[in-house]
C-alpha positions as a Python dict, from the first residue, in 0.01 Angstrom:
ca = {
    (1, 'M'): (0, 0, 0),
    (2, 'A'): (57, -338, -73),
    (3, 'A'): (52, -381, -483),
    (4, 'P'): (-275, -585, -577),
    (5, 'P'): (-224, -961, -616),
    (6, 'S'): (-148, -963, -1004),
    (7, 'S'): (-408, -1225, -1185),
    (8, 'P'): (-286, -1535, -1325),
    (9, 'P'): (-232, -1498, -1730),
    (10, 'P'): (-531, -1585, -1961),
    (11, 'Q'): (-492, -1947, -2047),
    (12, 'Q'): (-402, -1945, -2392),
    (13, 'P'): (-615, -2218, -2631),
    (14, 'P'): (-436, -2525, -2770),
    (15, 'P'): (-302, -2520, -3109),
    (16, 'F'): (-510, -2646, -3330),
    (17, 'Y'): (-327, -2474, -3625),
    (18, 'E'): (32, -2502, -3711),
    (19, 'L'): (233, -2382, -4005),
    (20, 'V'): (534, -2611, -4074),
    (21, 'K'): (788, -2705, -4289),
    (22, 'G'): (751, -3013, -4513),
    (23, 'P'): (997, -3263, -4777),
    (24, 'C'): (1143, -3034, -5010),
    (25, 'G'): (1039, -2672, -4808),
    (26, 'L'): (662, -2700, -4926),
    (27, 'D'): (483, -2524, -4689),
    (28, 'K'): (194, -2759, -4481),
    (29, 'V'): (-93, -2664, -4234),
    (30, 'V'): (-108, -2895, -3953),
    (31, 'L'): (-388, -2901, -3789),
    (32, 'R'): (-490, -3049, -3394),
    (33, 'G'): (-772, -3258, -3283),
    (34, 'A'): (-789, -3462, -2907),
    (35, 'R'): (-592, -3732, -2829),
    (36, 'K'): (-369, -3838, -3149),
    (37, 'R'): (-599, -3681, -3432),
    (38, 'S'): (-474, -3452, -3664),
    (39, 'V'): (-513, -3322, -4093),
    (40, 'E'): (-226, -3224, -4288),
    (41, 'V'): (-296, -3003, -4580),
    (42, 'Y'): (14, -2859, -4854),
    (43, 'L'): (-40, -2487, -4950),
    (44, 'Y'): (142, -2705, -5258),
    (45, 'G'): (-193, -2848, -5455),
    (46, 'G'): (-423, -2764, -5140),
    (47, 'Q'): (-355, -3117, -5078),
    (48, 'V'): (-478, -3342, -4826),
    (49, 'T'): (-207, -3576, -4710),
    (50, 'S'): (-234, -3719, -4387),
    (51, 'W'): (-518, -3786, -4163),
    (52, 'K'): (-488, -3958, -3847),
    (53, 'N'): (-770, -4088, -3572),
    (54, 'D'): (-751, -4071, -3175),
    (55, 'H'): (-484, -4363, -3191),
    (56, 'G'): (-225, -4107, -3429),
    (57, 'E'): (-316, -4436, -3715),
    (58, 'E'): (-257, -4256, -4049),
    (59, 'L'): (-665, -4299, -4275),
    (60, 'L'): (-585, -4210, -4572),
    (61, 'F'): (-260, -4351, -4838),
    (62, 'V'): (3, -4170, -4973),
    (63, 'S'): (285, -4341, -5151),
    (64, 'S'): (603, -4421, -5001),
    (65, 'K'): (746, -4304, -5360),
    (66, 'A'): (512, -3987, -5385),
    (67, 'I'): (753, -3686, -5518),
    (68, 'F'): (754, -3409, -5304),
    (69, 'K'): (891, -3158, -5566),
    (70, 'P'): (699, -2920, -5812),
    (71, 'P'): (500, -2949, -6081),
    (72, 'K'): (458, -3318, -5973),
    (73, 'A'): (178, -3418, -5845),
    (74, 'I'): (199, -3513, -5463),
    (75, 'R'): (25, -3906, -5563),
    (76, 'G'): (-201, -3970, -5259),
    (77, 'G'): (-415, -3836, -4966),
    (78, 'V'): (-691, -3628, -5230),
    (79, 'P'): (-573, -3428, -5455),
    (80, 'I'): (-820, -3221, -5586),
    (81, 'C'): (-924, -3278, -5991),
    (82, 'F'): (-977, -2879, -6135),
    (83, 'P'): (-1133, -2756, -6405),
    (84, 'Q'): (-1040, -3140, -6540),
    (85, 'F'): (-1088, -3447, -6427),
    (86, 'G'): (-869, -3717, -6617),
    (87, 'T'): (-887, -3681, -6917),
    (88, 'H'): (-1220, -3481, -7013),
    (89, 'G'): (-1112, -3190, -7171),
    (90, 'N'): (-777, -3054, -7343),
    (91, 'L'): (-623, -2970, -7024),
    (92, 'E'): (-382, -3212, -6839),
    (93, 'Q'): (-446, -3521, -6643),
    (94, 'H'): (-685, -3399, -6364),
    (95, 'G'): (-613, -3066, -6427),
    (96, 'F'): (-391, -2795, -6281),
    (97, 'A'): (-500, -2746, -5891),
    (98, 'R'): (-338, -3020, -5786),
    (99, 'N'): (0, -2829, -5871),
    (100, 'R'): (16, -2511, -5799),
    (101, 'L'): (41, -2309, -5508),
    (102, 'W'): (-247, -2176, -5324),
    (103, 'I'): (-259, -1911, -5035),
    (104, 'I'): (-384, -1940, -4715),
    (105, 'D'): (-735, -1721, -4667),
    (106, 'D'): (-762, -1463, -4370),
    (107, 'N'): (-1057, -1342, -4427),
    (108, 'P'): (-1289, -1626, -4613),
    (109, 'P'): (-1652, -1470, -4700),
    (110, 'P'): (-1846, -1645, -4444),
    (111, 'L'): (-1924, -2078, -4430),
    (112, 'P'): (-2165, -2197, -4202),
    (113, 'L'): (-1954, -2386, -3971),
    (114, 'N'): (-2053, -2614, -3655),
    (115, 'P'): (-1928, -2421, -3341),
    (116, 'A'): (-1806, -2712, -3217),
    (117, 'I'): (-1519, -2713, -3533),
    (118, 'K'): (-1191, -2554, -3358),
    (119, 'A'): (-952, -2651, -3657),
    (120, 'F'): (-1007, -2612, -3964),
    (121, 'V'): (-776, -2337, -4251),
    (122, 'D'): (-919, -2126, -4522),
    (123, 'L'): (-794, -2173, -4882),
    (124, 'I'): (-723, -2016, -5222),
    (125, 'L'): (-675, -2038, -5586),
    (126, 'K'): (-638, -1824, -5819),
    (127, 'P'): (-553, -1789, -6213),
    (128, 'S'): (-242, -1661, -6276),
    (129, 'D'): (-112, -1554, -6634),
    (130, 'E'): (30, -1875, -6717),
    (131, 'D'): (-314, -2073, -6588),
    (132, 'L'): (-504, -1802, -6783),
    (133, 'K'): (-327, -1886, -7088),
    (134, 'I'): (-415, -2266, -7102),
    (135, 'W'): (-764, -2186, -6952),
    (136, 'P'): (-840, -1851, -7028),
    (137, 'H'): (-1122, -1836, -6705),
    (138, 'S'): (-1101, -1613, -6419),
    (139, 'F'): (-1201, -1748, -6137),
    (140, 'E'): (-1130, -1778, -5662),
    (141, 'F'): (-1171, -2134, -5543),
    (142, 'R'): (-1186, -2118, -5191),
    (143, 'L'): (-1124, -2463, -5012),
    (144, 'R'): (-1133, -2503, -4623),
    (145, 'V'): (-1072, -2845, -4439),
    (146, 'A'): (-1154, -2883, -4112),
    (147, 'L'): (-1093, -3174, -3856),
    (148, 'G'): (-1416, -3224, -3674),
    (149, 'P'): (-1455, -3270, -3250),
    (150, 'T'): (-1518, -3639, -3275),
    (151, 'G'): (-1248, -3702, -3537),
    (152, 'D'): (-1387, -3677, -3911),
    (153, 'L'): (-1246, -3512, -4236),
    (154, 'S'): (-1439, -3269, -4412),
    (155, 'L'): (-1359, -3083, -4775),
    (156, 'T'): (-1542, -2787, -4823),
    (157, 'S'): (-1531, -2658, -5181),
    (158, 'R'): (-1668, -2344, -5293),
    (159, 'I'): (-1538, -2186, -5673),
    (160, 'R'): (-1708, -1888, -5837),
    (161, 'N'): (-1657, -1765, -6177),
    (162, 'T'): (-1496, -1384, -6238),
    (163, 'N'): (-1480, -1359, -6567),
    (164, 'T'): (-1575, -974, -6641),
    (165, 'D'): (-1628, -1020, -7006),
    (166, 'G'): (-1963, -1220, -6971),
    (167, 'R'): (-1905, -1577, -7012),
    (168, 'P'): (-1985, -1858, -6830),
    (169, 'F'): (-1723, -2168, -6783),
    (170, 'S'): (-1736, -2547, -6764),
    (171, 'Y'): (-1548, -2802, -6574),
    (172, 'T'): (-1595, -3139, -6411),
    (173, 'F'): (-1407, -3200, -6058),
    (174, 'A'): (-1311, -3461, -5844),
    (175, 'Y'): (-1127, -3465, -5443),
    (176, 'H'): (-965, -3816, -5558),
    (177, 'T'): (-929, -3972, -5223),
    (178, 'Y'): (-734, -4226, -5128),
    (179, 'F'): (-805, -4468, -4826),
    (180, 'S'): (-578, -4619, -4682),
    (181, 'V'): (-631, -5055, -4651),
    (182, 'S'): (-526, -5372, -4460),
    (183, 'D'): (-528, -5568, -4838),
    (184, 'I'): (-745, -5495, -5120),
    (185, 'S'): (-868, -5814, -5163),
    (186, 'E'): (-1091, -5795, -4804),
    (187, 'V'): (-1238, -5468, -4903),
    (188, 'R'): (-1582, -5403, -5016),
    (189, 'V'): (-1768, -5086, -5131),
    (190, 'E'): (-2126, -5044, -4998),
    (191, 'G'): (-2393, -4808, -5149),
    (192, 'L'): (-2281, -4869, -5505),
    (193, 'E'): (-2521, -5156, -5592),
    (194, 'T'): (-2727, -5095, -5861),
    (195, 'M'): (-2582, -4811, -6054),
    (196, 'D'): (-2502, -4737, -6406),
    (197, 'Y'): (-2082, -4669, -6454),
    (198, 'L'): (-1867, -4619, -6701),
    (199, 'D'): (-1552, -4816, -6728),
    (200, 'N'): (-1256, -4637, -6848),
    (201, 'L'): (-1086, -4940, -6871),
    (202, 'K'): (-1318, -5053, -7126),
    (203, 'G'): (-1348, -4705, -7341),
    (204, 'K'): (-1598, -4561, -7094),
    (205, 'E'): (-1894, -4765, -7223),
    (206, 'R'): (-2175, -4766, -6956),
    (207, 'F'): (-2263, -5063, -6742),
    (208, 'T'): (-2429, -5127, -6510),
    (209, 'E'): (-2348, -5260, -6176),
    (210, 'Q'): (-2425, -5592, -6008),
    (211, 'G'): (-2373, -5780, -5749),
    (212, 'D'): (-2403, -5659, -5341),
    (213, 'A'): (-2110, -5489, -5299),
    (214, 'I'): (-1806, -5434, -5463),
    (215, 'V'): (-1499, -5666, -5460),
    (216, 'F'): (-1155, -5632, -5596),
    (217, 'E'): (-966, -5904, -5786),
    (218, 'S'): (-810, -5679, -6089),
    (219, 'E'): (-764, -5295, -6186),
    (220, 'V'): (-1081, -5123, -6144),
    (221, 'D'): (-1111, -4770, -6314),
    (222, 'K'): (-1461, -4668, -6308),
    (223, 'I'): (-1731, -4385, -6287),
    (224, 'Y'): (-2027, -4390, -6148),
    (225, 'L'): (-2304, -4212, -6252),
    (226, 'S'): (-2522, -4001, -5991),
    (227, 'A'): (-2453, -4236, -5671),
    (228, 'P'): (-2588, -4174, -5322),
    (229, 'S'): (-2451, -3949, -5114),
    (230, 'K'): (-2272, -4189, -4887),
    (231, 'I'): (-2078, -4472, -4932),
    (232, 'A'): (-1951, -4708, -4718),
    (233, 'I'): (-1568, -4895, -4772),
    (234, 'I'): (-1550, -5125, -4541),
    (235, 'D'): (-1205, -5343, -4451),
    (236, 'H'): (-1283, -5598, -4289),
    (237, 'E'): (-925, -5682, -4176),
    (238, 'K'): (-879, -5382, -3985),
    (239, 'K'): (-1242, -5425, -3880),
    (240, 'R'): (-1302, -5018, -3987),
    (241, 'T'): (-1580, -4870, -4253),
    (242, 'F'): (-1470, -4559, -4370),
    (243, 'V'): (-1814, -4366, -4391),
    (244, 'L'): (-1782, -4084, -4707),
    (245, 'T'): (-2078, -3846, -4738),
    (246, 'K'): (-2061, -3585, -5042),
    (247, 'E'): (-2298, -3284, -5138),
    (248, 'G'): (-2275, -3121, -5439),
    (249, 'L'): (-2078, -3410, -5661),
    (250, 'P'): (-2369, -3680, -5825),
    (251, 'D'): (-2105, -3882, -5921),
    (252, 'A'): (-1837, -4131, -5757),
    (253, 'V'): (-1496, -4246, -5907),
    (254, 'V'): (-1347, -4633, -5797),
    (255, 'W'): (-1010, -4643, -5861),
    (256, 'N'): (-708, -4904, -5803),
    (257, 'P'): (-444, -4968, -6073),
    (258, 'W'): (-314, -5354, -5985),
    (259, 'D'): (-1, -5491, -6064),
    (260, 'K'): (106, -5385, -6395),
    (261, 'K'): (-21, -5053, -6416),
    (262, 'A'): (158, -4997, -6021),
    (263, 'K'): (507, -5107, -6177),
    (264, 'A'): (444, -4813, -6478),
    (265, 'M'): (412, -4551, -6231),
    (266, 'Q'): (758, -4382, -6115),
    (267, 'D'): (564, -4231, -5824),
    (268, 'F'): (367, -4526, -5698),
    (269, 'G'): (568, -4866, -5518),
    (270, 'D'): (491, -5234, -5712),
    (271, 'V'): (304, -5385, -5447),
    (272, 'E'): (141, -5062, -5274),
    (273, 'Y'): (-145, -5120, -5494),
    (274, 'K'): (-267, -5404, -5221),
    (275, 'H'): (-293, -5121, -4979),
    (276, 'M'): (-515, -4864, -5112),
    (277, 'L'): (-811, -4731, -5241),
    (278, 'C'): (-949, -4437, -5444),
    (279, 'V'): (-1327, -4355, -5374),
    (280, 'E'): (-1361, -4009, -5563),
    (281, 'P'): (-1663, -3800, -5499),
    (282, 'A'): (-1748, -3580, -5842),
    (283, 'A'): (-1958, -3425, -6137),
    (284, 'V'): (-1715, -3624, -6439),
    (285, 'E'): (-2052, -3691, -6665),
    (286, 'K'): (-2220, -3355, -6677),
    (287, 'P'): (-1975, -3046, -6655),
    (288, 'I'): (-2058, -2762, -6341),
    (289, 'T'): (-2105, -2468, -6552),
    (290, 'L'): (-2089, -2134, -6388),
    (291, 'K'): (-2174, -1822, -6474),
    (292, 'P'): (-2030, -1489, -6370),
    (293, 'G'): (-2073, -1417, -6097),
    (294, 'E'): (-2248, -1763, -5999),
    (295, 'E'): (-2042, -1981, -5691),
    (296, 'W'): (-2070, -2403, -5630),
    (297, 'K'): (-2024, -2557, -5361),
    (298, 'G'): (-1887, -2908, -5306),
    (299, 'R'): (-1838, -3062, -5004),
    (300, 'L'): (-1620, -3425, -4867),
    (301, 'A'): (-1727, -3504, -4536),
    (302, 'L'): (-1488, -3920, -4483),
    (303, 'S'): (-1533, -4049, -4094),
    (304, 'A'): (-1381, -4383, -3959),
    (305, 'V'): (-1599, -4597, -3749),
    (306, 'P'): (-1584, -4934, -3630),
    (307, 'S'): (-1756, -5162, -3851),
    (308, 'S'): (-2066, -5339, -3724),
    (309, 'Y'): (-2115, -5697, -3838),
    (310, 'C'): (-2480, -5863, -3853),
    (311, 'S'): (-2463, -6263, -4006),
    (312, 'G'): (-2186, -6145, -4119),
    (313, 'Q'): (-2274, -5889, -4310),
    (314, 'L'): (-2227, -5512, -4239),
    (315, 'D'): (-2554, -5342, -4107),
    (316, 'P'): (-2600, -5086, -4419),
    (317, 'L'): (-2870, -4857, -4251),
    (318, 'K'): (-2581, -4791, -3919),
    (319, 'V'): (-2336, -4662, -4205),
    (320, 'I'): (-2499, -4593, -4503),
    (321, 'H'): (-2802, -4379, -4383),
    (322, 'G'): (-2770, -4345, -4006),
}
């Protein structure tokens, strides 16, 4: 009796996620989407360092002089500032999450996810004994990095207080996002007009933003307070607009070091300030406080769209409110 014809092998789904080695042997996860879309995230720092569109163009800035060697933080991409932003506290600049080794979380608590999103990774950071000496609080920091079906990038952070002694803790936070731009003098930021800000170049003095949109002619280091949930970064030369959407993060930091500071940073090229801009969803002015068992969630979503012009101006309704 003839054997029944064998059924064809099941179709393997495309690999949306791959663990590979980066510089200095550091592990990184590569998320892949349609066409040439991809995202790379290092376990060191839980840090996204690459976000490419369907043409394979890099949308994030990483310095050519970035040092991929612990304990130095990686210069560029999306460093995570926790449990301290900048010098707003007693810890090292921007806290310690960005230079710790995170692990892949294979069994995270449920997090609602658009079923169309197939390429994502969950990471987790818990404090070491050394961390507890410098910041004596027990926590679980879960991070989901996802590449959406249309090429958008999202980072969702969940931080839980796991102290067993009944103590609350407070922290400041930022997604220190470095955008790649063609020429900083051709870039403007919309959505922060009329906002109050703290100017870090003037001793954190408080001012109110004037004018229509923010443009760049010199060093900028400002913390915009109670900023809207959507901010647009318009790159005239590339005819590209980044739309940044934030949840759970009231503030927005805008930073470009300009020429003098660029030359003073060992892990930053002398003229690279022309090709980057940091716009960072943050919680700085009012620290977040969690009681034991409480969890905070903060999300950043990024998309890159062709700029639309109307009388030489971006259509703000389309980008900011669309």
